[in-house]
N, C-alpha and C positions, 0 to 999 in steps of 0.2 A: 904653713898649711898648703895642701894641694888645692888649687883652684879648680872648680868644676862648674859645668853648665848642665842643666837638666832639660832634656828635649821633651817638651810637653808641659803646659802650665795648667792642666786640669786637676781633678781631684787626686789622682795617684801621684801626679807630679809634685803636688804640694806635700804629700806624705813622704815622698822621696827626699824632698828638701829638709823636712824634719828629721828623717833618718840620717841624713848626712851630718847633721849637727852632733850626733852621738856615735857615728860610725868610725871605727878605727880598724884598718885592714893593713896588715904587714907593717905596722908601726906608723902609718900615715894618718893625719887628721885632714879634714876637708872644709873648704870655704866655698859656699854656693854663691857665685858671682852673677848668675842670671838664669832665667828660663829662656829656652828657645821655643818658639811656636810658629806654626804656619798660618795662623789667623791674623791677618794684617790689621784687624779691628782692635786688637789688644796690644799691638806694638807700642812701646814706650810707656805702657802703664806699669803699675807696681802691684804685685800680688804677694801678700805676707812679707812685705818689705824687700821683695826681690824684683828687679826690673825684668820685663818681658822684652825679648829681642828677636829680630829676624835672624835666620841662619847667617846671612851675609854680614849683618852688623855684629853678631857675636864673634864671627871670625876676625873681623876688623879690630874689635876692641879687646878681645881675649884670645889671641891666636895660640897661646901656649896652654890654654886650659884644656881639660879633658871633659868628655861628654858621657852622660849616663841617661838612659831612657826613663821617662816618667809616664809612658804609655802602657796601659794594661792589656790592650788588644794585641796579640802576637803579630798578626800580619802588618798592622800599622807600625808597630815597633820596628819590624824588620825594614820597612821602607824608610823610616826616619833614620835608622842607624846607617843605612846605605848612603843616604844624603849627607849625613854628618861625616862619614868616611870620605866621600867624594870631595867634601869641602876641606879636607885636610886635618880633621880632628882625630885625636886618639881617644881611647875609652878608659874608664875607671870602674873598678869593682867596689861596691858598697856592701858591707856586712855590719849589721847592728851589733853594738857591744854586748847586747843581751842574748846573743845567739850561742847555743851550746853545740859544739861539734868537735869531732876528733881530728887528729892531724892527717888521717888517711882519707882526705877528700881533695879532689881536684875541682877548681872553680875557674871557669872561663872569664875573659874580660867582659866588662859591661854588665855583669850579673848583679842583681839586687836581692839581698836576703834581709828581710825585715825582722823586727823585734819578736822575741818569744819562740823562735824556731829551734828545733832539736834535730841535728843531723848526726847519725851514728858513725858508721865506718864503711870504708871502701865504696865511696860514692863519687860519681863523675858528673859534674855539672858543666854544661856547655856555655857558649857565649850568649850574653843578653837574656839570660834566664831571669824570671822573677818569681820569688818565693815570698808570698805575702805573710801577714801576721799569723803566728801560732800554728804553724804546720809541723809535722814530724815526718822524717824521711829515714827509712830503715836501711839496713846493709845491702850492698851490691845493687844500688839503684843507679840508673843512668838517666839523665835529663838532657836531651839534645837542645841545640840552639833555639832560643826564643820560646821555649816551653814556659808555661805559667801555672803556678798554683795559687788559687784565690785563698782568702783567709780560712784557717781551720781545716786544711786538707791533711789527711793522714795516708802516707804511702808506705806500705809494708815492704819487706825485703824482696830482692830479686824481681824488680820491676823496671821495664825499659820504656821511657816516655819519649816519643818522637818529636821532631821539629814542629814548632808552632802549636803544640797541643795546649788546650786550655782546660783545666780541671776546676770546676766551680766550687763555691764556698761550701765547706763542710762535707765534701765528698771523701770517700774511703776507697782505697785500692788494696785488696788483699794480697798476700804474698804469693809469688811464684817460687820456682826452685832454680838452682844453678843450671840444671839441664833444660828446664822449661820455664823461663821467666814469663810473667805477665807482660805483654807488649801492647802499648797504646800507640797506634800508628800516627804518622805525621798528619797534622791538621785536624785531628779528631777533637771533639768537644765532649766533656763529661759534665752533666748537669749538676747543679747544687744539690747536695744531700744524697747523691747517688752512691751505690756500693758496687764497685767493679769487681767481678769474680772471675772474669775471663778476659782474654785478649780482645782488643778492639781494632777493627780494620782502619786504615787511613781514611781521613775525610768524613767519618761518620759521627753523628751525635747520639750519645747514649744517656738515658736518664732512668731513675727509679731504683728500687731495691728488690731483687738484684737488678743491676743496670741492663737495659735492653735498648736496641737501636730504634730511633724514631725517624731518622732521615740520613741521607748521604749529603 
């Protein structure tokens, strides 16, 4: 089994640990040997039978293990993965065995795809992306590094999701076209339950049906 460390011992980190128990990607199975966390008050404690370690101790005890993020906030995830990389860790991709997807999909390192997702065809997923429970992703979708889909998000075909975008629970993105895809710019936030019918500029927060901007 491939040994892995999960960076972040919070709620999503615990879900990623559960995911790893049933994840098989490219023929590999995984053994979670610890959580890494920056909160020194929980060092050396145990959460769901998994020990919590500092980054330095994790590198000392499990130098050959790979890291995957358990942080749901894109910006925090990026910082944590940069710290793990600087410490000398490599990364692993986790895909739940209950995910349906075609072979025409590219998946970057460190990405987490949870149970119940359906990914169709000709999809490009960047590094350290998180796709939470029960999402669907249509044809010709691009998700850049650190983008996040909360549970139950539905992304139609020909959509481009920029870096660190966060799309909230139950949101829907309608389809674009090959010549004019729907583009959600970097660092944008789509609120829970929103329906995106047009492109969203970088750094803006959109909510509602149809989705409209509320702030930059």
